[in-house]
Structures are given as C-alpha cells and as structure tokens.
N, C-alpha and C positions, 0 to 999 in steps of 0.2 A: 531391242536391247532391254534388260531388266535392270531399272534404275534403282528399285525400292527394295530395301532390306538385303542389298548385295554388295560386292566387293567394287563395284564402280565407284570411282571417287570423283567429284567435281571439285575442281581447284577454283577458289576465287582469290583473285589478286587485289588486296586492299581490305582492311578490317575496320572501317569506319561504320558511322550509323546506315550508310545504305547496304554493306555486307550485312550488319546486323539484322536489318530487315529481309533480306535475302534469306538468311539462315533461319527466321521464323517459318519461311516457305519451305525449305530443304528438310527441316524438323518435322514438320506437319506429314512431309511424303517420305519421310525415312531415307532419305538420300545422304550417303556419306558424303562430308563437306570439309576439305581442308581449307586453311586461310594462309596467306603470306602478308604480313605487314610491318611496317618499319617500327612500330610502337609496341614496345611488351605490355603496354596497358590499353591494348587495342579495345573497344567494346565488343569485339568478336571472341576475344581470348578464351572465354569458357563456356562458349555456346557451340564451337566446332567440334568436329571429331579429332582434329589435328591443327594445331596452332604453330607457326613459326614465324620468328622475327627476321627480317631481312630488308634490304634495300631493294625498292621497286624498280629503281632506275639502273639498278647493278645486273648485268649481263648473267653472271654466274648464279645469283641468288634466285633470278627468276626461272632460269632454266633448270637448276637442280630441282627446284619446287615443282615445276612444270612435268618434269619427267616421271613423278610420283603420282600423277593423276591422269585421268583417261579424258577429260574435257576441262578446258581453262576459260574462265569468264573475268570481269573484272569490274569494280566498282568505282575506279578511280583512273583518269586519263593518263596520269605520269608514271609510265610502266616503260620498261626497257623494249623497243620494238624489235631489236635484232634478236633477244631472245625469243619473243613470241614467234619470228619467222623461222628461227631453228626448230621450234617444238612444233610448228606445222610442218617442217619438212619432215620432220621425223615421224610424221602421221598422227600427231597429238591436235585435235581440233581446237581452235580457239573461237569463240565467238562473243562479240562481234570480232570480224578478222584483224589482223594485224594491218593489213592494207587500209581498211576503214579507220583504225585508230591512228595509223601514221598521216593519214589526210588531217584528221580531226584535232591531233596534238599540236598542229602547226597552222596558226591563223591564216598566215599567207597563203598555206596550200588549200586551206578549207575555201577561202575566198575564190582562188583560181578553180577550186573544184565546181563552185556554184556557177561562175561564168560560163566555164567549159559545157555545162550540163544544163544551161539555160535556166536555172533558178533566179528568180529575181532577187538582188541583194544591193545594197548601198554600193556607190562608186568607192573604190579603193586604191592606194598607193603602198607599194612594199619598198622598204629601205633596209639595207643590211646592218647599218649604223647611222648614228647622227652626222658622222662624217660624210656617208654616202647621199644622205639627205642635203647637208650644205652644199654639196657639189653637184647636186642634181640639178638639171633645167626643169625637171618634172613638177618641183616643188611650186613652180610659179603658177600651176593648174589649180593648188588647192587654195580651198577660200575657207576662212575662218568667220565662226568657230569651226572646229573639226574634232575628231575623236583619234587619239593616239592609244593603240592597244599594242603590247607585248606579243611578238609571234607565239611564243611558248610559256607554260607555267603560271598564266594567269587564274584565277578564281577568285569568286564572291566580290567582285568589284575591284579586286587587287590586279593591278597591270592594265587599268583603264584610266586614261583621263581626258576631259575636256580642254582642248586646246583653244586660247582664243586669240593669241596673236604668236608672231614668230619669235617674241621673246620669252615665251614659255617652254621652248625647247630647251634652254639653258638649265633648266630644272630638272629635266628628264634624265634617267639612267642612260649608261651606253650599253645599248642593247639592241638587237633585231627587232623591226616594229613594222606595222602596218598604220597607214591614215586612212580614216574613214570620213566619207562625207557625212554631216552631222543632219541626220534625219529629223523632220518635223514630223511629229506622231501623236494620234489621240490615244490611243492604246499599245501596251505590248502584250501579244497574245502567244499561246503555246498549245502544241499538243503533243502526244507520244504515240508513237506506232510500235506495234509488236508483230513481227513477223517470222515464222519457223521455218525450217529447211524444206518443208513440203510445200510452201507458197501461201499457207494460209495467214491472213492478215487481220489483225485487229486495231482500230484507230479508238484512241481514248478522245473524251469531249475537249473542244477547244476550251481554253482557261483564260483567265484576264488575270496579267499579273501585276502588282502594285509595288513599286521599289521605293525603299527608303531614300531620300535625297542627300542624305549625309554620306550614308555607308555605300551607296547604289548596290546594296543586298534587296533580294525578294523580301518583300514584308508581309505580304498577303496574296493569296491566289484564291481567286474566285471561280467557281465551277458551276454552271457553264459560263463562259464569257457573255457580257451584254452585249451582244452585236446580232445584226439579222441574220437571216439563216442563210441567204446568199453569200454573205461574208464568211461565214462557218464552213460553207461547202467549199469556197474558194481557198481558204486556209488548209481544209483537208486535202485538198487537191494538189497543192504545192507540197504539203508535207509527204504526201504519198509519192510523188515525184522525187524528192530528196531521197525517200527511203529506196525507191527502184534504182535510182542512180549510184546508189553507194551497194546495191545487190546485199541490203543489210538481212543480218539473220540476229536475233535479239532485240533489243529496244533501242529507239532512236527516238529522243526528245528534240524537237523542233523549235526554237525561239524565234518568234517574228513580230515585226512593226505593222501596225495598221494606221497608214499614213493619212494626214487630214483630207486627202482628196480621195480615199478607201482604196489605195493599193496596198498590197501586201508585201513586203519584203523579208526575207529570211535574213535573221541576224547571226545566231550561232546554233549548232547542233551538238549533242551529245550521246554518246553509244552506250548508254547505261540508265538506271533507275535514276531519276533527276527529280530536283526539289519542286519543280513544277507540277508533280504528279502525286505528292504524297497524300493529297485528299483522298485518292483512289483506293486506301486500305479500308476506309470507313463508307465511301461513298458510291463505289463500283463492284459490280458482281465478281470480278475479278481484280485484283490491285495490279498495279506497275509490278509489283515484285513477283506475284504470282506469273504474270505473263511473261517476264524475263526468264524465269526458271523453265517455263512451258516451251519457250521459243527456242532456246540453246538446246534443249532435249529434245526437240522437234513432236513434242507432245500436243494434243488439241488445245487451243487456245481458250476457247469460251469466250464469254460475253466481257466487253469492256464499258458498258453503258453505265449512266447514272441517271437516277429519276429522281433526284432531290437536289437542293442548293446545298452546295458545300464550300466553306471557307477555309483554308488552311493559314496559319499564321505561323510566323517562324519565331521560336524563342532563342534569342541569343544572348551571350554575355554582355553585362551592364558596363557601361563607359567608366574607366577608372578601376576595374577590379581585375587583376590576374594572379592566379594561383589556384589552390585547391578549391574546388566547387562548392558551393552551397546554394541550396534551392529554397525558395519561400513561395509560399501561395498556391501549393500544387493542390493541398486538399480543398481549399477555398474554390479553386477552379473547378473542380471535380463535382460540386454541388449543383453545378449547372447542368441542365439536363441536355442530352446530345452533345457533349463535350467529351474528345476523346485526347489525352495528354501522352505524347510521347517523349521519353527522356533516353537520350541517346547513350549514356554511360561512360562519357568521357570524364576523366578525373580532374583535368586542369580547365578552367576557363580564362576567357581574355577578351577585350571589348570586342563585341561583333562575332565572336565565333557562335557557330551553329550548335547550340547545345540539346535543341529538341524542337519539337513542333505539336502544336494541337489543331485538330481538324473540328470545327462545328458545321453540324447538319440542322438544316431547317427547311421548312416550307416558305418562308419568306426570305428574300435576300436580305432587305433592309433589317430585319431583326437579326438574321445570323452573322452579317457584318458587325452591328454593332455590339452582339456578344463576342464576337472575335477580338475587336478593340478592347472590351472589358478584361477578356482574358490576358491580354498583351500587358495592361496595368498591373495584373493581379499577380502574375508569375513573375519573381524577380530572380535573377542568376546573379549571384556575387560571390565573395569570398569570405572566408571565415576571420 
C-alpha cells in the first residue's frame, strides 16, 4: 500500500506528548494522520491533518473516529476496548491489537497473562474490592510490606501504594486491586521491542531507570544500563518472550526488576511509545517513534542500536504550582553541548506533571549524568 502522500489515513487515539512525537515521524514521511483526544488544547491539535475532540473511553466517539481511518494506533492505554473490537470486525486494522490492549489495561489480567505464559513476575493476589479482601482467607498469605495497585487507570505513580500493615488498607479507595509481593531489587531496567506484521524484530538497548522516591515517577533513564552482558542478554530474552506471547505488532515497552540475586522479573508492559525510550530520538539510529510507525505499517524497521551514553531526564511541574505554564532556564540549558530539550506543549502545569524532557549525550556516563542533574536544576516549570 502507498502510505506516502496518499489518501491513506492513520488514526491516533490520544493527542499528548507521545502523539506529538509520533506526528514528527508521520510528517517526515508525509502520512496523513488524524487525532482524537479529550482535550481541545492537546499538544497535537495543530500538527495533524485532522483533529477531533472526544472521550477516548466512549464507544461512539472512538468508533466514529476510527471509521474514517484506514489503520488505528494509540499513544495512551485508556481507550474503549469494545470500539476497537468493533473496528477490527469491520476490517480496520488496530495495532497493537485490541486483544493486547485489553490485557494490558487491567493489571490483574496482565499478571495472570505473565503467569500463564511462564513470564517471571512477582507473586500477586487479586481482589475485587476491600470487602473481598477482608472476607478472603487468601489475605493470610500476604506478607508486609507489600504493594497495592489499582487494576485500572493507574499512571505515573498514581494508583500504586506501599502497604506496611493491614491498618493501611483503611486509607485506600474502594476499588478493584491487586497486591504484589514487594521485590527487593538493585535496579529497575527496561527495553522496548518493535515488531512488524512481517515478523521483523528490533530490540532497543536495555536501559536503567532511576525513580523519584517521593513521586514514584521515572526521573532519569540511563542508556545503556550499567549491568553485565549476561544480564542484558537475559533481559532481552525475557522481553522477546513477552512480545512473542502477545503476538505483538507495534511497540512493546517491558519494565523489569533486577533482583539482588540477579533474577529478572517483569513488572509491567506498555503497548506504545514509552518514557523509558525517549532517549532514542537522539541516541538511536531509529527512534522508538519511528519504529512504532514503521512496525504498524509493516515497513522495514532499520536499526535501533545506540553507540553512545544517553541520559534522559524528565522535566515535570514544580511542587506548589498549578495553572498556565511558564518555563524558565531553557535557553541556559541549551548552552550545554549535546543537550536536546523537548517541550511537550501542554498549556497547564501541575505538580509532577510531565511537561517535557531533556536528553544528554556523552562519551562518559559520569559526565553525562552530572550534566543531566544540572539540567534538572536549571529548567523550572511553574506558573505566572
């Protein structure tokens, strides 16, 4: 099929920063692209061929949008599954598939999927409600501390809590949840798999993620992860098994724990471009966004390797500031060599909201990480 400068229309569900970076690829290839997003001030609004405002969890909004497209993808997981299933039954391709997204939307289904496909993961227990937990004998198996996770609609640390005793359950919302065994680990690592319909696969470098202890968000991503080759190979092997189990087409980000005894456990996966691979825009021959577009269109993937140290730092809203966004320090940050700043174009900021990122390239990991920490201090995101 001729995707370039033709009437072929790619529909993207979600118009946030990931959509914006996907549009940079479709623009380069002259692929007609439509966006559906709930916000009329989406970062994608003025960058696509057609922008539509609508509720991504509403069947009619998603279905009517999809009927005007030849192929659908998404940059966010909170999408109406029934609409995607109906579009697929009507002959419109959805990549990654609705089947994959349905499993990944629900953390209990995701964990069961790992178990059924012999993918190493932390032990877990599923409860439909707090009442279900209180009346269950299974709760006696749970050791504290442990991890509480909402089964649906968690993001960026929201919907995840460390539970230190049974008394902590009194503070939790009434919702379906899973309890996970708290894993003692020395590093959190990740990789991203790209796979097209023809079966071609590209594996991005294994990276190391450093989380902010207060917000539980990724603060820095280091490429490549500082682990030995045997562990890297094992992590890639596990990630490829996850990809194969999902029969994935598109991108699949795989987040993992490296335990103190060098075991690797899969934490969570995401069927879309992911924060852990933003560094790839500058550091890899083909970025995760290029590989996502190529893979869903069944185009040749090309190389995903990196031959330099890259550190990605998330730029988030300052604590105590909510409202129209004002940036400071960007010009000062640009004076550093090998620093690329990405501003997402969100009009409103709030504490810990992802508003941009910066990628630092260096031949020295120590120097690159030091510079990343400097950039984090220089760029401030507040309100007027």
